[in-house]
C-alpha positions, 0 to 999 in steps of 0.5 A: 119769042122776041116780044117775050124777050123784050118784055123780060128785059123791060121787067128786069130793067125796071126801077123796082127790080133794080132797087130790090136787086141792089138792096139784096146785093148790099144785104148779102155783102154785109151778111157775108162780112158779118158771118166771116167776122163772127167765125174769126172772132170765135177763135179770138175771144178766148185769147182776148179774155185771157189777155184781159185777165193777164193785164188785170193781174199785171196792173194788180202786181204793179200796184203792189210793187209800187207800194213796196217801192214807195215804202222802201224809199219812204223808210230809207229817207226816214233813216236820215230823219234828224230825230231818228239819227239823234236817237241812234247816235245817243247810245244807251242814253235815251233822250225822251224829248227826241223820242217823243218827236220821233213818235210824232214823225212816225204818226205823220207817216202812218196817217198817209192813206196812200201808204196803207200803214198800220204801224211803223217801228224803229228797233234799236238793239242797244238799249233793246228799245222799240218805238212805234206810233204810240209808245216807246217800250222794251223789245220784249214787252212790245213783241210779246204784248203790244204787237204779238204774233205767233209767226213772229216772236221776239227771237225772229225780230232779234235775228233780223239784226244779223240779216244782210238783206236791206229790204224784205217782205215777210208773210202776212200774219195776225197781230194781237195786243195782249194786255193781260194773259189770254186777253187777245185784242186783234190788231188785224192782218199785216205784211211785215216789211223790214228795211235796214241800212247796211251801215247801221247794223244795230238798228232797223225799221219795220213797217206793217202794211194793212193787207186787206186795204191793199187788196181792196185798193189794188186787186182787179179781177172778176172775182176774189180768187187771188194769191200771193206766194213767196219766191219759193212758191209758199203761199203767203196770202189768199183772198179766195173763198172758193172751197173747190180751189186748191193750192196754185200749181208751181210757178213757171217763169216761161208761162204767163198762165197755166190751166189746172182742172177747171181753172186758169191760173195767171202769174206775175212776179214782182221786181221789187219784192220778189213775190209771185202774184196769182189770179184765178179765173174759172174756165166756165167764165171764159167759155161763157164769153165764147158761147155768145157767138151762138146768140150772135149767129141767131141774131144774124139770121133774123137780121137777114130775114128782116133786111130782105123784107125791108128791102122789098117794102122800101123798093116798092114804096120808092118805086110807086111815087116815081111810077106815078110821076112818070105816068103823069109826065106822059100826059099831054099838056101836063103841068106840075100844080102847086096844090094836088092830091098827089103828095109827091107833086105837091112836094115837087111844086114846093121844091120849085118855090123853095128854089126861087126863094133860094135864088132870092136869098143868093141874090141878097148874099151876093149883094152883101158880098159886093158891099163887103168887097167894097168896104174892104177894097177887095177886087171882085168880078161882081157888077153892081151899081152903088147909089150915092145916098146918106148912110152910116156904118155900125160895126158890132165887135163880139168878145167871148169870155171863154176861148177854149176849143170846145167853145169854138162851135158855140161861138159860130152859132152865137155869131150867126144868131146875133147877125140874124137878130141885128138884121131883123132889128134894123130891117124893122126900122130901115128896110134897105139896111144891109147886115153881113158878117165880115169876120168871125167876131165882127158884124157890119151893118150899113144903115141908109138914113138921113142925118136927122134920124141919128137920135132914133138910131142911138135909141135903137142901139140902146134897146139892142144894148139892153138885149145884149147885156143879158148875155154879158157873162158869155159875150159882150158887144162893142157897137161902133157908129161911124160919121155920116157919109153920102158917097159909096166911094167913102165906104172903106173910109167909113169902115176904118172910122168905125174900126178906129172907134171900136178901139176906144172901148173901156175895160169892162164887160158891158155892151158899149156904144161908141161914136166920135163924140167921146174921144179918149183922153191922152193917157200914158201907157208906161210907168214914169221913169222914177216909178219904172226904176222903183219897179225894176229895183223892187222886182230885182230885190224880190220885194213882192209887196212893193212891186205889186203896189207900184203896178196897182197904183198905176192901174188905178191911175189908168182907171181913174183917167178912163183909159181904153182897154187897149191902153190897159193891155199895152201897160200889162204887156210892158210890165210882162216885157220888163219882168221877163227881161229881168228874169232873163238877166238873172238866168231864171227858168221861166218856161212854165210861165210861157213866152211873151206871145202866150202871156200877151194873149192871156192879157187880152183874155182879161175883160175887166179892170179886176181881172187884169189886176189879178192876172198881173198880181199872179204873174208878178208873184210867180216872177218874184218866187222865181227870183227868190229861188234864184237867190237861194241858189247861192254859191259860197261867195254870194252866200258869204256876202248875204250873211255878212250884210244880214249881220252887219247892215247897221254898220259902215259897209262898203264893197271894198271892205267885203271884197277884202274879207273875201281876198278878191278885188272889189271890181270882180266882186261887183260884177260877180254879185250882179251876175249871181244875185241879179242886182248890184251890191249897193242896191241890195244893201240899201234894200236890205236896210230899208226892209229892216227899217220897216220892221223897226218902224212897226215897233211901238215907241220907235223914233225915226231918227233911231231907226235910221241910225240902226239901219245904217244911215247916219244922215236923215236925208239919205235915209228919207231918200232911200226909203222913198226910192224903195218904198214909194213913200216917206217913213212917216207916211209908211208908219201912218199907213201901217199903224192904226 
């Protein structure tokens, strides 16, 4: 008895039984959960389908209401159209030129595809005139011939003058063009929408909306059973072709839907038009969604049977190799051969070999980590002896052309494969070289070599450059080579030197090899005082062309002097700093451009001279636009000053004279004008005169002396000085450049 109990316990505790029992427990739990979920979902599917159709109708109704709201606002705005007002206040006299312009304005509105307008009319009680997109006719002719409808005769349209409602949507109707008796040309079915101005009782507008286009654009449902009712429940429109479908039940505002016969009726009332929208869904469709549960239950039962069989087979398949390995391990003096007829033993032997390989790889990684700690002066507990021998450090800096979030994972892969490529190439020629990644975009190689091998190293780097250039549209590489060092203690110094060399990179997307042999020249990264003053004055005045000319000219100088990319970036940062300072001074809202930190980051995303020039041009153009907009926000005082200077710039104008005209002190006017306009009075006057002078210089046959006098300068020296200050060139040079 005891022996049989022990055998039973041993059988129960076997790996096979335990595995099979565990799988069965998991299967039972999953089946129980799925069965509960199916039971629960059966009661929820109907509610979800109803909710889905409710949301569809809500979306449809909201779209219709937005369309009516859009039409309402569009027509109310059109009331204040200059041509419409001129016609209205013209009385019985008709200005045909104004009428033609008004019809053109109507056509511009009706061609907007988002409005779904078939036509738009303006109806004047006196002189009984109707204007639409194509004609101007008497009301009797228009409504009886050109836009005739049995539902809306002339008397209906005349009665709208007495209506006190300023916006109303009427039932759709078929409209016809009747050029001759019994010759009906259909114009389609349309929604008439009447819009009136409370203060204009002798005039109103009517829009005709293409109901079919609106239905096709806005209706969301599984079928075309759609109704539109007025506030009293009268049917205005239906798209249904179902012969079994009758009129919708009466609308109940307390219910979102109701069921009648074999149909569900979903209701939604519009907040703008007051119309009631009805969507009809057959009960058979909703019932079919619930019937899907029967199929799911059948599938669940089949899955249960497959799971039990799969559990049995998987447990047996997993148990057999283990049983054989255990049986083999019980053999005396057994060892695990690398090659065996038993696959599991072969796998185990291979795994042990992989463990040794992994340990070797870890040792290599530890060595790389030790060197990286040495380079960056990181204190480490690793004990490694560094042998003094000649070496150079090659620093590879990767710059990616794209910097969005989706590109981050690609960058990681790219860095890994590049490090592998660099390591393999160096190992071919320098077997003891070490390559490791010290940052996400920096790879460092320590090359142990004699100084006489330096030309061979440069040749190898040139070959690698050729490979890297294949991917320069995605990533470009800067290879910085340090000087020769012989002591391991100087490794940090060698790294710092290579890092310093990397900053001498030129502004392009080519792979570059940089060492200490080509030191960059001393190049100023800032505008000279004179050019800086011209830049500030022109930017404050909103002179886009002159401002861009100054910046582009200095960029060209930097390019000609072979400035480094860092010097280009510093110049761009300085331009942005000065521009933001000016925008802040005039209290312009430039938040949409970003703060200086964001703009600086965008500068560093410019990888070529052309990209940086284009970026600065785009930024400065936006800044000039802000300055112009700020100038347009003029109060009465600055508006008077601008207008007076525009009319009298050629005369003798002083700050005191303009202040007297305004009955204020010259000091107050000077401070006030500078605060509002962002530029002082005299600079604005001189800039205005120079701009006028430029226009006159472009006229054929104009003399510079006459232009100076007409621009307000009686002294040629003053004119030449101011012209060069605001333009950067003399009047003669300007004319040579502007005229062929």
